N, C-alpha and C positions, 0 to 999 in steps of 0.2 A: 236756426229753426229748418225742421227735416223737408225732405226734397218736393212729396206731398204737397205740404204745406205751403210752400215758395212759389209752385205753379200754380196754387190757387187763389192764393191771397195779392200776389205782383206777380200775373203771367209774362209780362213785356219783360220785366228784368229775367225772370227767368230763361226766356228764350234770349237775350243779348249773352248772358253768361252761358248759357251751351253752345251757343254759338262761337263764342269766343275762345273756348276751354276743349271742348266735346264734340263738336258736330263735325261730320268727314261725308264725303260722297261716296257714289257706289266705290268708288276704287280705293276707299280708307284713306285719301289722301284729305290731308284739312283744307278749308276750303280758304282761297285768298280772299284777303282784306274790302278790295271791293265786291268778293261776290258775297261776303259777311253783310256787308251794309243793303244791298238790296234785296238779300233774304228778309232783314231784321224790317225793312220797308212791307214787304209782300206780308208776313207775319202781323204787323200792324195792321195792314187794309184788314185781315181775316176776321184777327181780335175785334176790331171794329164791328165787322158786319156781324160779329158772332152778340157782341153784345149787344145793337141795335135789334136787335132780333128775341133778345131776353135768355140767350141760352150763354155756355162756358164752354173753357176746353174738356170739361169733363164728360158735359153733356150731348154735343152736336151727334147728331147723325146723317145717314146717306139724304135724307129729305133735305137739311141744312144744306149739303155739300151740294144737293144737283141748284138747289136753288144761288147759292155764290157763284158756283160755273156759269151758271147761267148770263149773271149780272155781269160778273169777268169778261162774257161772250160781247154781252151788250157796247161794253163801255171800251171793249177794241177793236183796231182795226183788220180788215179781214187777211187772213194769213198769217199771222202773228203767231207766236209760240208761247203767247203770253200764258195760256189757258192748261197745257203742257206742262208751264214750272212751277206752276199753281198746284196742279194733282200732284208734281212732284215733291213741293214743295210741305204737300198738306200732310201726305206718304210718309216721308221721313219725320215729322212731328209728331204722328198718329205712333207711329214705331217706338221714338223716342217715349212717349209718355207712358206705351203699355208696360217697356221694358223698367221704366220710374215708378209705376204700380199708381199711375196717378189717371188712367183709363183702362179698362176691360177688355176693348176692341178697337179695332183699327177698321172706322168705316168708309179710309180714303183707298183704302185694298185694290178694291174691285174696279175705280177709278183709275189708279192709275195700271193697269193690266189695259187699259182699254185704251189708254193713251199712245202716243207714238211720234218721235218727231218724223217732219217731213221730208221725204226723199230729196223732195227738190226746195230749195228756195222759192216765196212767190215773187213776179215779176214784182219791182218797184213802182210805184206810179209817180207820173209828173207831169208839168203842163207841157205841152211840141211845143218849140219855138213859137208857132204863127198864135198862140193859144198864150203864150207868157206873153207874148206883144200887145193884146188886147188886155189882159191885167194889169200891165204896166199901165197901159194909157187910163185903164178903170178906176186905178187909183188916184188918179192926178182930182183934185181937191176941183170943186167947180160954185161958181159963183150962187147959185140955185140950192146949196144942199143944205140943209136942215144940219140941226146937230146931231140927230141918229144918222144921217149917211154921213154925215163927216166920221163922228167916230167907227162909223164900219169902214170906210173907207180907211182910217189911217190904223184898224185892226189887221186888217188884210195886206196895206202895205208894208208897216212891218213886220208880220209871219212871214212874209214873203222878201224882204229885203234884208232880215239878220237872219230867217233859219232857226228862230227861238223855236220851243215847244209851246204847246197849249197853255204847260202847267206854270210853265216860264213868263209870256204875257202873262195871266190871269192873277200872276203875285208881282209884276213890275210894277214900282213906283212911279211918279212925276220924277223924283231925285236921278233914276237909273237914264234916264234919257237925256243924251246931251246933243243937240243940234246945234248950238251957238260957236262952232267948235272949230280948228283946222279938220277932225277926223272927227264928223258926227257918228257917237258909237251908241249903244247903249249896253250896261253891267248887268249881267247878269249875274247874283250872288249862286252861294254854293247853296246845293238843295239834294239834298240825301247822296248819291253816290257821283255827282256830279260836280267836280270843281268848280269854282268862281273865274270867269268869265269875260274878255270885255269884247264884243264883235262891232266891228265898224257898219254903219247902215250904208246898202248901199243906194246911189244919187238920186232913184225914182220918189223912193221913200222921202225925201227930207220935207219935201212943198207940204204935203198932207198931214205931218206929224208936228209940221211947225206950227199950221194953223190950226190944228189940236190944240195943242198947247195954247196958244194964244185966246182961243173959245173958251176954254175949260179955265184957264188961271186957277189951277189949286196948287200952294205949298207943296214943295220936293217930297212930307212923305204923305202926301195924297195917293191912291191906287191910280196909274196912270188909267184904266178902264175900270170904275167899278161897274156894279149891277145897277140898273136903271132905278131901283128901290133901294137904300138900307147903306146903302158905300161898301156893301160887302164887295167881293174879286164877282167877277163876272163869272157864270156858272160853265159847263164845259156845254152843256146843250143848247144857250146860245149863241156859243160861240163856233159852234159848229154849224146851226144857223145862218152868221154872217157870212161864214167859207162858203158855204154852199150856195146862197144868193149871189154873192161874186162871181161862183162858177158860172151860175144860171145864166150873169147876168152877160158872160161873155160865151156863151152855149158851148160848155165845154161840159163833158158827160165822161164818167169815171164810174166803178164799183165803188169808190171810196172816195168820199167831197169832202174829206175831213182835214184841220188843219195839216196834217201829214204831209199832204200832197204838196203844202207850200213849203214846206221845209224842206221834202224832195229835190224841191224844181231848183230854190237854193242853191242846194249843196251841188246839184247836177249843174248850176251855171259857173260857179267855183272850179269846176274841172274842167271847164269848157274854156275855161279862161286862165290856165294853165297850172293852176294849183294841183300841189302834190295831195295823195290820200291823208297822209298825215297833217296835212295845214286844214284839210276840209272837217276830218276827224275832230279836229281841236275848238274849228269854229262851233260845229256844231254840238261840241261837250262831251265828247263820247272817247273812249279809252281804245277801243276794237275798232278797224279797220275794216269791219264788218258792211256796214249801210252804207259806208263808199266804195269798198269795192265794188258791190251791188251794182251801184251806179252809176260804177265807171264802163260796167258790161255795156251799158247799154249805150253808150257813145261810139260812132264811127271816126275811126282814126281821124279821117278827114275833116272831122266839121271843126270850128272854130269860129264860136260868136263872143263876141264882148256885149254881156245882160247892158249896162249901164249907156249900150248905144243904141238898143234899141229905138226906142223913141225918136230919134232923130235920125231914122231910114224911114 
């Protein structure tokens, strides 16, 4: 099969082969294996977007890219570099497709010229100690909780008590959560560039999660937090609403009220408890220490708080 036909008939495989054998960055150096995994996941998302809008790698234009980047911005937290990364990826892809004779033009060239990496890292958002203490009280189960209220408390407790991502909690199954053990934990399967890991649950999250398992009574293969109808994973919009309602309930306001703020707060608790950057990055499923280093920079040297003791004070 010639190159053009390969890209037209099986673009996903063509991209993977290009990444594995030929693709390189601006310095002409080959990408690391982890970067290849990330690039492939990003390309798959871009390809799904094009397919959903009835176009292909040979036919998409600047209008499609405008809409795609707007969608990326809507789904990402403020201050992230996701938009820039996608612009560079699509530009690199289009240049290769032009060189290979698959496309005649590169509609991404103008986009990438307008993009630049931020000079300063955005300040990471997290709950201050007083707000964190209110959240830990909020997630404790109440006798009068409806199933919906119990589910919402359990979701917030798991996000805050384990630091897992929105995508990881959406994909979690009942069997991944173990709370009848010496060390209650949640197992996170390998997903994309993140390796499989096991995260010990912080003590404040146990009571509501244990009650949620008793009330739901699902088997181990069932989703831990399915959507209200249809048994599919809970969607990102509803997950965001649940977190925002919890933050509103404890009277906390921030530019970003997404699950990311709970993940940052969890990581910061671990740092306050004396864990190293390497340990906390591992708990978060990160290879790079970049995120944790930024969070450590927000901690005053004299501050020391044990998060599991907050409820006892």
